[in-house]
C-alpha positions, 0 to 999 in steps of 0.5 A, spaced: 113 279 276 119 284 277 123 282 283 128 288 283 122 293 284 121 289 291 128 290 292 131 295 296 137 300 293 142 301 298 148 305 298 154 300 301 161 304 300 166 300 297 170 296 302 177 296 303 178 289 299 174 292 293 179 297 293 185 293 293 182 289 287 181 295 283 188 297 284 191 291 282 187 290 276 186 298 274 194 297 275 195 291 271 191 294 265 194 300 265 201 298 266 200 293 259 197 299 255 204 303 257 208 297 255 205 297 249 206 304 248 213 304 249 215 298 245 210 299 239 215 302 235 220 296 236 214 291 234 215 287 228 209 287 223 207 281 225 205 279 232 201 273 235 194 274 234 191 267 236 195 263 242 192 255 243 191 251 250 198 249 249 200 256 249 203 255 242 202 261 237 197 259 231 195 265 227 200 271 226 197 277 224 198 285 224 201 288 230 195 292 230 191 286 233 195 287 239 191 293 241 184 289 240 186 286 246 186 292 251 180 294 248 177 288 250 179 289 257 176 296 256 169 293 254 169 288 260 171 292 265 166 297 264 161 292 263 162 289 269 164 296 273 156 298 271 154 291 275 157 293 281 153 299 282 147 295 281 147 289 286 140 289 286 139 286 280 143 280 281 139 273 281 138 271 289 135 265 292 129 265 295 131 266 302 133 273 300 129 278 304 130 286 306 134 283 313 139 280 309 139 284 302 146 288 305 150 281 306 147 278 299 148 285 295 155 286 298 157 279 297 155 279 290 158 286 288 165 283 291 164 277 286 163 281 280 169 286 283 174 280 283 171 277 276 172 285 273 179 285 276 181 279 274 179 280 267 183 286 266 189 283 270 188 276 264 188 281 258 194 285 261 197 278 261 195 276 254 197 282 252 204 281 255 205 275 253 203 276 245 207 282 245 213 279 248 213 273 243 211 278 238 219 282 240 222 275 241 223 276 248 220 270 250 216 264 248 209 265 251 207 262 258 206 255 256 200 250 257 199 252 264 197 259 263 189 257 260 189 252 266 191 259 271 186 263 267 180 258 268 181 257 275 183 265 277 175 266 273 172 260 277 175 261 283 171 268 285 165 265 283 166 259 287 168 262 293 162 267 293 157 262 291 159 258 298 159 265 301 152 266 299 150 259 301 152 262 308 147 268 308 141 266 312 
């Protein structure tokens, strides 16, 4: 049985918080690409291709490896952006109905929006870190970076699930 056919299609305008998240995420993303373009000619032929959980470079590659990061960020962002437009396809609890659909849709869409922009910001920070290491301007963000990334990804999900549990 396809539950999405029963779900209403609602046109809910973006909230101010969603616009703020978009501005932050896209600004970080575009800024990191601009930085890469500016320093491209100064980059050595070798750049970090992998950084482990302790913040140490474990593999070096061509400087073209740095171009992969914004590409992954772009596809991830576009994928998540597409999901933002269709909150009626998300998985909702059994208590979902037409009277609470708007609340569920808005909560789910905000969670996806935050995660998308956090992912864009994370890819920007990874690109920044690898670029700075390649230029020998910085040693990297260190061992705290991975726990920060994991927290940044899971906190919006946890908050979203808590908010969803309060929808009657």
